[in-house]
C-alpha positions as CSV (number, residue, x, y, z in Angstrom):
1,M,-0.1,0.0,0.2
2,I,2.5,2.7,0.9
3,A,5.0,1.5,-2.2
4,M,1.8,2.3,-4.6
5,L,0.8,5.7,-2.7
6,L,4.7,6.6,-2.9
7,L,4.4,5.0,-6.9
8,L,1.3,8.2,-7.2
9,A,3.3,10.7,-5.6
10,L,5.9,10.8,-7.7
11,S,3.8,9.5,-11.4
12,T,4.4,11.8,-14.2
13,P,2.1,14.4,-13.4
14,P,-1.3,14.5,-15.9
15,P,-1.6,17.4,-18.4
16,C,-4.4,19.8,-17.5
17,G,-3.1,23.3,-18.5
18,V,-1.6,24.9,-15.9
19,Q,1.7,26.5,-15.9
20,L,4.0,27.1,-12.4
21,T,6.3,29.8,-12.1
22,I,7.9,30.1,-9.6
23,A,11.0,33.1,-8.4
24,A,12.9,33.6,-5.4
25,K,13.7,36.4,-2.9
26,P,16.9,36.3,-2.9
27,P,18.2,34.0,-5.1
28,R,21.2,33.9,-3.0
29,V,21.6,32.5,0.4
30,S,23.7,31.1,3.2
31,E,24.1,27.1,3.3
32,D,22.0,27.2,6.8
33,R,18.9,28.6,5.3
34,W,16.1,27.4,3.0
35,V,15.6,29.3,-0.3
36,E,12.0,30.7,0.2
37,V,10.3,30.4,-2.8
38,T,7.4,32.2,-4.6
39,G,5.1,30.2,-7.0
40,E,2.1,30.9,-9.6
41,L,0.0,28.6,-11.2
42,R,-1.9,29.9,-14.5
43,N,-4.4,28.4,-15.7
44,A,-3.4,28.4,-19.3
45,G,-6.4,26.1,-20.4
46,S,-9.7,26.7,-21.8
47,R,-11.4,25.0,-18.5
48,R,-12.3,25.9,-15.2
49,I,-10.2,23.5,-12.8
50,V,-10.6,22.9,-9.4
51,L,-6.6,22.8,-7.3
52,V,-5.3,22.4,-3.6
53,E,-3.1,25.0,-2.2
54,P,0.3,23.1,-0.5
55,G,0.1,22.5,3.2
56,D,1.9,21.1,5.7
57,G,3.0,17.9,4.6
58,S,3.4,18.3,0.6
59,E,6.5,18.2,0.8
60,S,6.7,14.6,2.3
61,G,3.9,13.5,-0.2
62,W,1.6,13.3,3.0
63,R,-0.8,14.8,1.3
64,T,-2.1,16.9,-2.1
65,P,-0.6,18.0,-3.9
66,V,2.7,17.0,-3.3
67,L,5.3,19.1,-4.1
68,K,8.9,17.4,-5.7
69,W,12.1,19.7,-6.4
70,R,14.7,18.9,-9.1
71,A,18.2,20.1,-8.6
72,R,21.2,20.4,-10.9
73,R,24.7,21.8,-9.7
74,I,26.3,24.1,-12.4
75,E,29.8,23.6,-12.1
76,G,32.6,24.3,-15.0
77,G,29.5,24.4,-17.5
78,R,28.3,21.1,-16.2
79,A,25.1,20.4,-14.9
80,T,25.0,18.1,-12.2
81,E,21.7,16.2,-11.1
82,V,21.7,16.7,-6.9
83,P,19.7,14.6,-4.7
84,V,16.9,16.6,-3.0
85,R,14.9,15.0,-0.3
86,P,12.2,16.2,2.0
87,P,13.1,17.5,5.3
88,D,13.4,15.1,8.4
89,R,9.4,15.2,9.7
90,C,8.0,14.9,13.4
91,G,5.2,12.7,12.4
92,L,2.7,15.6,13.6
93,M,0.7,17.6,10.7
94,N,-1.4,20.6,10.6
95,A,-4.9,20.3,9.9
96,P,-5.7,20.8,6.7
97,D,-8.4,23.8,5.6
98,P,-10.3,23.3,2.8
99,R,-12.0,26.3,2.8
100,R,-8.5,28.3,2.4
101,E,-7.0,25.4,0.4
102,V,-9.2,24.3,-2.0
103,F,-9.6,27.0,-5.0
104,T,-11.0,27.2,-8.4
105,L,-8.8,28.6,-11.4
106,E,-10.5,30.3,-14.2
107,P,-9.5,29.7,-18.1
108,G,-6.4,32.8,-17.9
109,A,-6.8,33.3,-14.1
110,T,-3.8,32.9,-12.0
111,H,-3.6,31.7,-8.6
112,R,-0.5,32.7,-6.1
113,L,0.9,29.7,-4.3
114,A,1.5,30.0,-0.2
115,G,5.0,30.8,0.6
116,M,5.0,28.8,3.9
117,A,4.9,25.9,1.9
118,I,7.6,26.4,-1.0
119,V,10.9,25.8,0.1
120,V,14.1,24.9,-1.4
121,P,15.9,22.4,0.8
122,P,19.0,23.3,2.1
123,L,22.1,22.9,-0.2
124,P,25.6,22.6,0.5
125,P,27.5,25.7,-1.3
126,G,27.2,26.4,-4.9
127,T,25.4,27.5,-8.1
128,Y,22.3,25.4,-8.9
129,D,19.5,25.4,-11.6
130,V,16.3,24.1,-9.6
131,E,12.7,23.1,-10.7
132,L,9.3,22.2,-8.8
133,T,7.0,20.1,-9.5
134,Y,3.2,20.6,-8.6
135,L,1.1,17.2,-8.4
136,N,-2.4,17.5,-7.4
137,D,-3.8,14.4,-7.0
138,P,-7.0,13.9,-5.3
139,R,-6.7,10.2,-4.5
140,I,-4.3,11.1,-2.1
141,G,-5.3,11.2,1.5
142,F,-3.7,12.5,4.3
143,R,-0.8,11.4,6.6
144,G,0.8,11.8,9.7
145,E,-1.7,12.6,12.6
146,I,-3.9,15.2,12.0
147,L,-4.7,16.8,15.1
148,D,-8.6,17.7,13.8
149,D,-10.5,16.0,11.6
150,P,-11.6,17.4,7.9
151,S,-13.8,16.6,5.5
152,E,-11.5,15.3,2.9
153,S,-14.6,15.8,0.3
154,P,-13.7,19.0,-1.5
155,Y,-10.1,17.3,-1.5
156,H,-11.2,15.1,-3.3
157,A,-13.3,17.0,-5.5
158,S,-10.6,18.5,-6.7
159,M,-8.9,17.4,-10.5
160,A,-5.6,15.5,-11.3
161,C,-3.6,17.9,-12.2
162,G,0.2,18.8,-12.7
163,A,3.1,20.8,-13.4
164,T,6.8,21.7,-13.7
165,S,7.9,25.0,-12.9
166,N,10.2,27.4,-15.2
167,T,14.3,26.9,-14.0
168,L,15.3,28.7,-11.3
169,R,19.1,29.3,-10.6
170,I,19.8,29.7,-7.0
171,E,23.5,30.2,-5.4
172,V,24.2,29.0,-1.9
173,Q,27.2,30.3,0.0
174,G,29.2,28.9,2.8
175,M,29.1,30.1,5.8
176,N,31.8,32.6,6.9
């Protein structure tokens, strides 16, 4: 069962006409800091879609949407894939809030994603090209220990949809 859920979380996002754009302020940080990223979804399709805002657990595949980072270290003109793993978790998860997290995106409309849920995990010093994949899969339930018991039906009514962002170059500096 867990292997199947992991496969779902890592599967190729289904096309749905959504574009994801990310930016970092600043794109240069020290190695002991997380890179804070802003993200925006744009419905480039011709039909309305219902999606979910990332929340606590999205980075670990504990809930929809799943956020997955890809990082490539740039050195000497070459790009080398760097494994990016989610941060260690305590086992608890903030309670989902469907009134705040489930939203409708009309054709041509944009939605700014919550900044607290979108961070690049710490990387060693260097220059990196990073991309973020957003995978909304209504089949993914909530994992971890949830303190409140939210109704999952609004999440299950969202659409299977995925998008991979633009490439963002970041610099991680060693601590002085």
